[in-house]
C-alpha positions, -999 to +999 in steps of 0.1 A: +264-211+794+259-218+757+258-254+747+270-259+711+252-285+691+273-312+676+280-314+639+257-339+622+259-358+589+236-351+559+216-382+566+211-373+602+201-338+593+177-351+567+161-375+592+158-347+618+139-325+593+120-353+576+135-345+542+158-363+518+196-358+516+190-349+480+169-319+491+197-308+514+222-311+485+198-291+463+197-263+489+235-263+489+236-260+451+212-230+455+236-214+480+212-217+509+233-241+530+270-245+534+282-276+551+314-279+571+339-302+555+356-324+580+394-327+572+397-364+580+364-375+564+350-366+530+316-361+544+292-331+547+287-320+583+262-294+596+262-273+627+237-250+645+239-223+618+229-246+590+203-263+611+187-228+618+189-219+581+173-252+571+145-246+596+139-211+580+140-226+545+114-252+553+092-227+570+095-203+540+086-231+516+056-241+537+044-205+536+048-204+498+079-183+494+102-191+465+137-203+471+151-170+458+130-150+482+140-173+511+177-170+501+174-132+500+157-130+534+182-154+550+213-137+535+201-103+547+209-114+582+246-116+572+245-081+559+225-066+589+229-084+622+202-061+637+177-081+616+161-048+604+166-054+567+156-090+570+124-081+588+116-054+563+120-079+534+100-106+553+071-082+559+071-071+522+072-107+509+046-117+535+022-090+524+027-101+488+020-137+497-011-127+517-025-109+487-018-140+465-036-162+490-065-138+492-069-140+454-067-178+455-093-179+482-116-158+461-110-180+431-118-211+451-149-196+466-162-189+430-152-224+419-170-239+449-202-220+442-201-231+405-195-267+415-223-266+440-246-252+413-237-280+389-240-306+416-276-294+423-285-293+386-271-327+380-287-342+411-321-329+400-316-343+364-306-376+379-337-376+401-359-369+371-342-397+351-348-423+378-384-412+383-393-418+347 
């Protein structure tokens, strides 16, 4: 038996995901989320689909994907319910992101070595200054 999650307001959804309602509205403007509009109330309501999409959006952002990449990956599910296209694109973007991270790690490794070298030089100079 499938239990359907109740519709929630923008403020409740924001609280659930520890983000602001403005962030949710921005994702709507970008076409990433589509709220259900309740006929009797002029309020945005969100169901299981939007909750799942928001979870994917936030995971994608945490992993460093752009909103356009996230949107493309999420929308591929609507085109291909087998998830094949979505997975192919996720793998491709993931490989690109891994390469970017590897480059940043190398840059930070070089920066750290340079900073350690300066630190050692300056420490020695400071020691000489205090000995005199």
